[in-house]
N, C-alpha and C positions, 0 to 999 in steps of 0.2 A: 893436746899432745898425743902423738901416735907413736907407739913403741914398735920397733921392728926386730924380728928375729930371723936371722939368715936372709935378710932382704925382703921379708914378707911382713906386711902390717899385721900385728897381733889381732886387731879387731876383726879383720877379714878372715882370719883363721879360727879364732877362738869362738866367736859367736855362732857360726854355723855348727861347729863341733858340739857346743853345749846344747843347742836346740835339738840336734840329732840325738844326743844322749837322752834328753828329756822325752822326746817322742818314743825312743826305745823303751824307757821305763814305763811310759803309759801303755804301750802295746803289751809289754810283759805283764803288767798288772791286769790288763783286760783278759789276756790269755789265761793267766792263773785263776782269775775269777770265774772264767767260763769252764775251767776244768774241775774246779773244786765244787762239789755239790754239797749243799747244806742238808743235814738230816731233816726229814719232814717232822713237823711238830707232832708230838704224840698227844692225843686228846683222850683223856680217861673219861669213859662214860659211866655215869652212876647207874648201878643196877638196882632197879626198884624191886624190893622184896615184899 
C-alpha cells in the first residue's frame, strides 16, 4: 500500500528525507568530535628521594 500526500508517494519523499537527516547528524557528530579536543592525560611521575 502506498500513501500519497498532495499527489506524491510518501515513500519517495520520506525515505530520502530521513536518509539526508541521518547523514547530516553523522557529519555534525564528526565535526563536533574533531573540534573538541580531549585533555591530555596527566602522568604523575614518582620522585625518587
